[in-house]
Every structure is written in structure tokens, then in C-alpha cells.
N, C-alpha and C positions, 0 to 999 in steps of 0.2 A: 422559465422551464421549470417543471415541477423539480420536489426534494427527490422521487423515486427516478430512477433509472430505467428505463424502458429497454428492453431486450433486443428490442425491434424496431430499425429507424428507415425508412424511406430517403431516397437521393433528396426529392421536394422538403421533406421536412427540416435535414441536414442545411440546404442552400436555404431554407426561410429562416433557421436561428442563426447560421453565419451572417445573413445579412442585418438580420435585426443586431445583431452586437456590433456590428460594421457601423451603422449608421445610431445606433445609442438608444431606441425605442424600436418598440412593435409595429407591426405593420400599420397596425389598425390606428395608430397614435398612442397607446397607453406608454408609461416611461418604463423600462425595462426594471424589474425587480435587482436588487442591488444585493451581491451575497454580503454577509453576516460579516464583518472585521476578524480575523484572527485573536483569539484571546491570549494573553500576555504568558509568559513563561514565567511561574510560581514555583517553579522548583529549584530549591538549592543547588546551585553551580558547581560548590565542589563534590556533594555525594555527587549530581550527575557525570563529571570529569572522574569520580574513583569508580563507578560501574561502569563508565567505557573503559579502565581501565582494566578491573577485572574481567570483562567480555571477551575483550582481545586477548585474553591469554587464557581464560577456562579450556578454550577447545584444545587448544594445541599442546595444553600443560594435562587436559584426560588423553588424549591420542597418548602419549609420551607416557602414560603409566598403562595403559593396556597392553597386551600382548597380541600379537598379532592373527593368533587364533581366533580372540576376543572381537580385535576388529574387525576380523570376516565374517563373525556371525551378527555382528551389528550392522554392515554394511549389508548381508543377506536377507534381514529382516526387511531394511528399509527396502530395499528393491522389491520385493516381496508387496510389502504394502503398497508402493506405488502402484504396482501394476494391476493390483486388486483394486485400487477406485475406480482405474479406467473404464 
């Protein structure tokens, strides 16, 4: 399968791809392309943990500081933006 995702595939293409994955090779006898192995995580584990801790508190802390009127304005703006993009 190519690296670019297709937007539309018919049933025959999906069935062929599934069959090739099951048998482990292409129907013409060629080997399947193996995906690249995932890259190791090189981030500092302490920094990752600290970041997650702050992220989990951030939205709640911000919401607690805002007034009901300001939260309402933000929500209305977000709703407008969502409906505008559709």
C-alpha cells in the first residue's frame, strides 16, 4: 500500500488488500512492504510527567478563574467557529 491515503476505495480493493495481509504477500508473489519500526521515545520522562500534570490541571484552573459571563462568551465564540467551518 502506498504512503498516501486514498480517499475512496471500492470493495474489491479492500478485499484484495485484506487477503494480501492475511497471506503475507502480494497476489502477484511479491513480498509485502514492511512498515518502519517505531522510533524510540527520546524525551525526558520527568519532563513528560511534569507536562501531563500541568495539562490535567490547566483547563480546570482556567475555568475556575473565569466568570460565568466570560465562559459563556468563549463557548459562543467556539460554537460559531465550529458551525462556520461546516
